[in-house]
N, C-alpha and C positions, 0 to 999 in steps of 0.2 A: 385136812382140806385137801381137796382135788382140784388142781390147777393145769392149765395148758402152759407147756416150758416157753423158753424164753425162746422170740422167736425172729428178730430181726434186729443185725449190726451195724447197717447205716442207712443213708438216709435216702431218700427218695432217685431210685436210677430213672425212670423216665416215666411218664405219664401217656395215655391215650385213653382219647374219650370215646371209642367207638368201639368193633368187635373185629378190627383187622391189625394182621400184625404191624408192629415196628418197622420202619425202613434205615437205610443208611446203615447196617452194622449193627445195629444198637441191640441189645437183649429182647429176646420176646417178653411177650406181658407173664406174671407166673400168680399173678394176685390180684383181683378187681370187688368192684363193689354195683350190684345193680340197684336200685331203685325209683320209687315215681317220682322224684325234685331233682333235678341237675344240683342245685345247693345240698341235699339230704345227700347225695352220690358225694359231692366233694368233698363232705363231711368226715363220710368213713373213709375216703381215701387219704385225706388227712392223718387223720389217726393213725393207720396202716405207715405211712411214710415216719412217723413219731417213734413207731415203734411199738406199736400195739398189734396183737394179734386179732386175729376174725371177728371173735367174740366182741373185741372192744370198739372194734370199726362200727361190728352191727348194733352197737347201744348209742356208737355217736350218730349212725343214719340214724336208727329209729326216733333218738332225740331230737334231731334235728326236721325231721319229717310232721312230729307232732307239734313243731312250729310253722314250717312253713304249709301244713298242707292241715290247719284247724278243721277240715271239713272230716278228716278223714282218722285222723290218729293224736295220739299224746296223753299224757300224764293223768288224765282224768281217764282214759280207758285202758283197755286191756287185750292179751294176745297169748298167742303160741309161739314157741321158737323151737325149733330142732338145731340140735347141736350134734355134729362128729368131729371127733379130735382127730387129729392125724393119726395115732395110734390106733383109731378104729372103733375105742368108746363114743357110745350114742347115748343123748338124753333128750327128753322134753321138758323145757321150762314152761307151765301150765300157771299163765297170769291171767287168766278169764274173770271177770267179773264177779262176784256176788251179789246174792240179794241182802239187804238189810236184815236187819234182827226181827224188825218190826214185819217184815210182810208177812204174806199166806195166803193162802190160794185165791180168795177172795178178793185180794185187793184191787183189783178193776174192775170188778162186778159191781153192777147196783144191788137194790132188796130183789130186784127179781130173778136175777140170776143173769143178765145179761151185762155187755160190756159198755162201762160208763159210758158218755158223748165227753168231746174232747180229746179224745185218742193221749189219755194219762200214761200208756205204756211207752209211747214214741215223745209226747209231749212234755215239757216241763220236768222239775227234779225229783218224780215219784217215778220216772223212767230213769232214772240213774242208778247202777249199779255201785258196790264198790271198788274201785279201781285197781288192778292188780301192776299196771306196768310201772309204777316208783319201785314197788318192791323187786321186782323182774331186774331193773337197771340196777340196783345195789348189791342182790344176789349172782348177776353174772360178772359185775365187776371182780367182787370178793371173791368168787370160786373160782373162776374160768376164766378173767383177763389177765394182762400183762399192767394195762396201766393202773393207776388209781381212779375212780369213779369224777373227781376234779377232771383231768386230761380228758377224758372220754366224752363228758357235761358239757364244755369248753365250748365246742363250734354252736351247738344250737344256743347255750347264754349268750354269746355274742347275738345270733340272727334273730333273737328275740328283743334286744336291746336294739342293734340298729336297724333292724326293720327287712321287709323282702318286698319283691312289687306283686302287686296283683295281676291274675293271668285270668285268660279266657275261661279257664278249668274251675276257678275260684267263684269268677262271675256267675257262670252257668249253674252252678252246685248254690251261690249266695240266693242266687235267684230263684231259685227249687225251693228252700228253705226261708224264703223272707219273712213271710208274717208272722211266725215262729223266733225268728230273731229280732223281728222289731217290737216283740212283746216283754224281750228280758232284756233290763239295760247296758249290764256287765255286757253282754252279747251287740246289742243294738251300735254301741258307744266304741268299743274296739273292731267291730270286724264290718260294720256301715260306715256310711259315710253321710250324717244328716240323712238316715233313716233310710237312703238309698244302697244298692250296689254299688260301691267304689269303681270308679274308673281304670279300665287296663294302668297298670302302673303305677296306681297310687302304692304306695310306701304303709304298709302294715306295721306299726311296733306293737312289742307287746312286757312293758318293762315289770308290771307285775309278774308275769312270766319268769323273766330271767330271773326274779328276786327268790320265786320256789323252786326253780333249778338249780339256783345256786346253792340254798339252803338243803335240796336234797342232796346236791354234793358234795357238803359239808359235815353233814350230819348220817348221810344213808336214809337206811326207811324212815328212821324216828324221825327225821327232816321233816316227810309227807302226814305218818300216819298217827302224830302226837305233837304237842305242841303247838304254837301260834297260828301255824299252816292249815294243819287239822281242824283248830277250833274256827278259824275261819271258812274251812270247806263245809263242816256241817254247819255253821249260822247262815251262809249264803244258799243252802240244798235245802234246809227247812222253810228259810223266808221264802223260796221256791217252789213250796209245796211239796217237799222231797219228805224223808223219815230218817235219813241217816242220823245216827250218835257218833261219840268218840269213841266207844266200844267197837261199834261196827268196825272203825277204822283201826283202831290197836290190834282188834283181834284178826287184821285181813291176814292169811298164810298163804304164800306162792310154793305150789308144790311139782315137785320135778318128778315125771313118771317116766316109765318106759315108754319108748315110741313104737307105734307098731309097724310091724316087719312083715313085709307083703313080699314074695317070692315068687315072680314068676320069669319064667322061662332060666334064661339064664343072669337075669336080673334081678336084683333086693333093691323096692323103695321102702323109706321110713318117711312113718308123716306121724301127727298126733292123735293120741288116743282120746277116747270119753274125758272129759265132757264135749271136746268135737268128735259132731258126727262123722267128721270127712274120712280118718282112718281106718272107719268099718266101712264107709261105705265103698270106700276106694280098693277095701279088701275083697268086697262082694265082686265089685266091677269086674276084677281082675281075676277073682275066682271062676265068676260067671264066664268069662272070656275063653279059660282055660278047660273049664269043662266041654264049653261046647263056641269051639273058635268059629268066627264071622269066615264063612265060607272063601278059599281062597279064590275062588275067581268071582268073589261079590261083585258086582255094579256100586256103585256112589249111593242110589237109593235104599239097596237092598243093607249096603254095610250102615246108614245110617237109621234104618228099621233095626238091625238087632241090636245097636247101640244103644238107639233111645227105650226099646226095652229092657235092657239093661238097666239102667237109670230108670226108669220107671217102678223097676222090683226093687231096686238098692233103697228106696230115696220111699217105698214104702215100707221097707223094716226101720226107716229112720225113723218115721213119724210113731210107729209103734212102739218100739222096743227101748231107742237112747234118751239119756239124759245120763244127768251127774253121777258119776257111779258109786258117790258116796252117799244118796239118796234113793239108789235106782239097781235093784238086780238085773244088769245087761245079759243077756244069754249067749255072751260072746263066741262060747264054743258051737253052740249050735248054729248061730249066723253063719261061722267061717268053714263050718262043717263041708266038705267035699258033696257027700250024698247031699244034704240039705241045699248047697249051689247049684248040684247037678239039678237038682229037680226044679228052682227056680229057671235053670237055662232051656232044661227040656219043656218049660211049659209054654216056650215065646213059639208064634204061630209065625212061620218065615212070610208069609205070604198075608198074614192080617194082624193088624195091632190089637193088644188084650185092652180092651177100656178098663178102667182105672180100679172104679166100681165092684168089679171083677172079682180082681184080685182081695179086697175088704180092708179095713182099716182104721181109723178113727173118725173118720167121714170129716165135714166141709159144713160151713155155712153157705155157700153160696157160690244212702246204702252207700255206710260207708265207712271203706276200709282201704289198707294200704298192703304193700309186701316189700322187702327187699331180701336182696340175696349176697353174700359173703363167702369167698375162698382167701384163706391168707398163702404165702409162700410153703409153709411149713405143709398143707394139707387139711389146714383146720376149714371145717365148714359150719355157717350158721342159714338160714331158711325160717326168716319170721315174717307170719301173716299178724296184723293190728290192729285194732278196730275201736272207733265211738258207736259203731253201726252206723245209723242213718247221716247224712252230710248235716256236720257241724251236731252231731248228738244229740242231747235232750234240749237243744237252742239254749240251752242254760249256761254262762258263765261266770263264775266265781269270780265279782270284780276285784278284790285285793289279793285274790292268788293265782288271776290270768286261767285260770286251769278251764276247761271246756269240761261237763258233765256228757257222760256219756248216757246212750238211752238204750241199751244194753238188757235191761228188763223185757223187752219187747220180744228175745228172742224166748222169754218160757212160753208154753202154753196157757195165755192171758184164760181162756177156758175152753178146755179139750173141744178138738175138731174146729175152733176158731182160725181163721186162717192170721197170720202175723204180716209184717208189711212186706214182707218180700214173698207173701203166696205161701207159707209154708205149714203146715196143719202140723199137728203134734196130742200126744193124749194125755196120761196123767204121768208118766213119768218124765215128764219135762214140766209139769204144773209148779207154778210159782212158792217158795217154801222159804223159810229165814235161812240163811247161810248157804244156800243153794246155789251152783255155778248153772247160769242157762246151755241150754244145748247151742252147739255152733258150730259151722258151715266152712269154719277158717283150718286148713289143710296144709300147712307149708311142706314142700317133699323136697328130699335129696332120693336122687338115681343114680344107683352103683349098678354099671353094666361092665362085661370085659373091657371094653373101650374107652371107658367114659365115665366119668361122675359128675351129675349135675345139680343145682340147685336153682328150683325154681316155685312160685305160687303168685297168684293172683286176689285182688280183692273181689266184691262181686256179690254179696249176700250170699243165696241160696244156690248161685252159679258157682260160686267156687269150687265146688267139688268136681264137676261136670267140664268145666275149663281145664282143670286139673289133670283130670281122668285123659281128656285128646290131648292135652299136651306131651303125657307123661308118654302115649302113644306112639306121637310126633318124634320123642327124642328116642324111644327103643328102634322108632324105625330108622335112623341115623340123619333125621331132617336137619339142617343149620339150625345155630339160636334165632337168626332173625325171623327164621321162616314158621319157626315152632311158636313165637309170639305173636307172631302178626294172621297167623287165618282166621279164616273166617267161623266161628263158634253156634252152637246147639245145645240144646237142653231139654231136658225133661225132667219134675221131679213128681210124679206122680198126681198131686192135686196143685195145679188146677190139670185137668188132663186134656194136654197139649204138648208142640213139642214149640217152645221159644226160638227164635233165633235172632241172628243179627241178620241188617239188610244185606242182600247182594248175595247169602249165604246161600242159597240154592235158586238155580236155574226157574224155568216157568216149568218146564216139563217135568223137572225132578219135581218140582211141588204139584203137580197134579197127577204124578206117580205115586208120593207119598199120602194126599187125601185119597186116593182109589184104594189104597193098603188101610184105610181108617184112620187116618194119622190127623187129627186137628194141628193147624199151624199159625202159630202166632208172631208175626212180624213185630220185634220190640221196636222198629223205629230210630233205634240209635245204636252204635257200640259198645257192648259191655267190657268191662275187665282192664285190668293193668297188668299185665305179668308183667314179672322181672326174672331174670334168668343169667346162672352164672355157670359156666361148665367148663372143667379141667380134661382134656386128652391123657388118659394115663400113661402112655407110651413116652410122651415130647414131655409131659406137663404145662404143657401150654393151655395158655386163658382165653375163654372167648366168651363174649357177654352179648345177651341184648337187653334193650327195654320197648316195651310196647309201644308202638309207635298211636295207639289210642291215646295215648297220655303224653305228658311233656319229661317223662321220665329219660336217665340216661344209664348206660352202662359204660364205668369209668375201671381204666385198666390199666397195672401198673407192674414194672419190672422189681424186684425186691431179692436180693442176696438174702439168700436162706444163712440159719444161723450155723456158723461152722463147727458148735459144740453137736 
């Protein structure tokens, strides 16, 4: 059994909840956690303080996020974990959800072959895949952790029992999903107050979830996928229109995969492989950049044009070729072949946008996730992106277990050419099939360059890949963590054929110039993403971190003495 070695021999020496160095002669921070919620960051830091390694802290942070961000992730969902051990060994934990055994390609279609009314791939338990998060917690604790699962899940259990205060982010996302939340009693009674969005400061307590987490902590994966918890989950899912069975839960298999390795210049990037589409898309983006770099003297408009055109081409290949590798023959070697990438890059017109229709593809008919990054004093690193898909998932909460059911089934191509909730189109490679894992954009990153090593990632549906791409370029350019996570963002995903961007990303002159090149611009009227970053200087060992100012998260940095053995 592979296990990261003993990490810490003493208690916490110092705690720092910002990215600056400690003062007054105190030791510099050498370990840290960045997550989308301060209470989850605190949970991870406490586990580091109490002798856990980066994996233990990541489990604690993720479990706490599932409690205090019930709209983003939880044990009713899944995700991808990129782990780099201090000795350089790497792995990816694929805890992606699976389609139930009774799923089939026409699951969401009517007798005419059209998508059924009511958005059944988004709302209700028919939208829920079989969760992978509990299996990930158990596997990571036993194979890579230093502490028993009972200790890593303890902070989340306490938070579920004692409660957390509602904040503006919670209120905004609950308002967005209010109609479906009202429809299902388990969600309405737990996360709303008399059928309305709770006021800021209102305490949300989840005693049923606390009991389920305790069972998982005591019994491991069997406590979730078999026995009374599983029986209740199946009963509640089927009552809400789902098709889960006990066999589906008992048969869920977590998969360890080799990470996608991207060599770019003198840096190496590690990220998740299929069924995440992020690894291949990022490999193609950096491959195109190597084959045809953005001109050194390019102004900002030219740079945006080049990067957007590369995004367009990578997302076209995503739509056509990517799916669960157990069901789909992905032409990995061809998609990463330098000659093919040179052809893609050479097809970019320096002066004009290429209409997506000219590239071909499956055609088209006409949010929520979280991230955490952890480094410990010994050099172990975890970068994880976790999700239940849309805010509050399917809208269904199992009353007796407290588990919010995901709606990750919408990440399948429910009909080839039909856009999902994020506007992504896909073909038969990602069609619904029993036991299959839907394609994902989650792409947690670890970046190793001569001067520093960085763990980063973000939520944001289809925009995750381009956010991580732009952030990685900033990291490789040496920009500080605070700048990397806060820079304005733009995105192109092939279909719809437009550059999407945050407000204030472009000046009026830049907008005019991009439109003159043939680009359609779409201001999304809000900020997006919630990036979390931890970085170590490879010469000094100094840790820095930053949490995206768009969210309420925090980067916590501490100094811990390394194991002297």
